[in-house]
C-alpha positions, 0 to 999 in steps of 0.5 A: 713936292709940297701942297698949298691952300689959300683960304680966299679961294673958298667961297665966302672967304674972299677977304681972308688973306691966309695961305698955307704950304706944307710938305704933305697933304696931311700936314696942310690939313692940320693947318687948314683946320687950326686956321678955320678954328681960330680965325673963323671960329669954326669947328673943323670936326663938324665940317660936312664931307661936302665942305671937306671935298671943296677944300680938297678941291682947292689944294694945289701941288706946288 
């Protein structure tokens, strides 16, 4: 089993083509956080619990 996330599924990020797939959900979160930081100039450590839950809701088992 693997886990995947598409940035464009997050509200307001529809133009972003990034997508990630990883063997574990923990590894996937690392990719999502690095992407948020480098591509969107966000600070993942400041993401609210609600933001993190919204991302979690978009993660798919593949």
